[in-house]
C-alpha positions in Angstrom: 0.4 0.1 -0.1 3.2 2.3 0.6 4.5 1.7 -3.1 1.5 3.1 -4.3 1.1 6.4 -1.9 4.6 7.3 -3.2 3.8 6.2 -7.0 3.7 9.9 -7.5 2.9 9.3 -12.0 -0.5 7.1 -10.3 -1.6 8.7 -7.2 -2.5 12.3 -7.0 -4.6 14.0 -4.0 -8.1 12.8 -3.4 -7.3 9.4 -5.1 -9.0 6.1 -4.4 -6.7 3.0 -3.2 -8.4 0.0 -3.6 -6.4 -2.5 -1.4 -6.7 -6.6 -2.6 -6.7 -8.9 0.2 -3.9 -10.6 2.3 -2.7 -9.1 5.3 -0.2 -6.5 4.5 3.1 -5.9 6.7 4.1 -3.2 6.4 3.1 0.3 7.8 1.4 3.4 5.6 2.4 6.7 6.1 -0.1 9.6 4.2 0.9 12.5 2.7 -1.6 13.2 0.6 -5.7 13.3 0.3 -6.4 9.3 0.6 -9.3 7.1 0.1 -8.4 3.3 1.3 -11.1 0.8 0.9 -10.4 -3.1 -0.1 -11.0 -4.1 -2.9 -14.1 -6.4 -5.2 -14.4 -9.0 -2.5 -11.4 -8.6 -0.7 -10.7 -8.2 3.3 -7.4 -6.5 3.8 -5.3 -6.5 6.9 -2.8 -4.6 7.9 -1.0 -6.4 10.7 3.0 -5.3 10.8 5.4 -7.2 13.0 6.8 -3.4 14.1 5.7 0.5 14.7 3.0 2.4 14.0 0.0 0.4 11.2 -1.3 3.0 9.6 -0.2 7.3 10.4 -0.9 10.1 9.4 2.0 12.6 8.1 0.4 15.4 6.7 -1.9 17.8 6.8 -4.4 16.5 5.0 -7.8 14.2 5.4 -8.0 10.2 4.6 -10.3 7.8 4.9 -10.3 4.4 6.2 -12.8 2.3 5.3 -13.3 -0.9 6.1 -9.3 -2.4 6.1 -9.0 -3.9 9.5 -5.8 -2.6 11.5 -3.7 -4.5 13.6 -2.0 -2.8 16.2 2.0 -5.2 17.5 1.5 -5.6 21.1 2.0 -2.6 22.7 1.3 -0.3 20.0 -1.1 1.9 18.6 -3.1 1.2 15.8 -3.3 4.9 14.0 -1.5 7.6 15.1 -2.3 11.3 13.6 1.5 13.1 14.1 0.8 16.4 11.9 -0.1 17.8 14.3 -3.2 20.0 11.9 -4.9 17.1 10.0 -7.9 18.3 8.5 -10.2 15.2 9.1 -9.8 11.4 9.7 -12.6 9.1 8.7 -12.5 5.6 9.8 -15.7 3.5 8.7 -16.4 -0.6 8.5 -13.6 -2.1 10.4 -12.2 -3.2 13.3 -8.7 -2.8 14.7 -6.8 -4.6 16.9 -4.6 -3.2 20.0 -3.2 -5.9 22.8 -1.0 -5.7 25.6 -0.6 -2.3 27.6 -3.6 -0.2 28.6 -1.6 2.7 27.2 -1.9 1.0 23.7 -4.7 2.9 21.4 -7.0 2.6 18.7 -6.0 6.2 17.7 -4.3 8.6 18.9 -2.9 11.9 17.5 0.0 14.4 18.9 -2.1 17.3 19.5 -4.2 17.2 16.0 -6.4 19.7 16.0 -8.6 18.4 12.7 -11.3 16.5 13.3 -12.7 12.3 13.3 -15.7 10.7 12.4 -16.3 7.2 13.3 -18.8 5.0 12.3 -19.2 0.9 12.7 -15.8 0.8 14.0 -15.3 -2.3 16.9 -12.2 -2.1 19.0 -10.4 -4.8 20.2 -7.7 -4.7 22.4 -7.6 -3.6 26.7 -7.7 -0.2 26.6 -10.6 0.1 24.2 -10.3 3.2 23.7 -9.0 6.8 21.4 -6.3 9.5 22.7 
């Protein structure tokens, strides 16, 4: 998925990235206004061995729909490090966190944007957002 984001010849601000079936051992750093959705019939999971699975690193609007995210032990699943993300929308997904009580589904580093969360199941000890 990161390759698709980084492919500036074929991925532009505002695009939708359709993700195929499978488990993806990668961390995703989002720097564009993007929507992530599963390809037809696919059930993708972002599950890196280490690191934050999904990071918003620029002041952008990001939608993640129908893609499950599993954080590594004692880690956060989604982090907004941009300090001013415009909007994060999460829909129809499961976010799994495990280990420490300070592992969160969604956390921000002082972000000033807005969050819309619909039909999201958080599975883990904290079961919360920060």
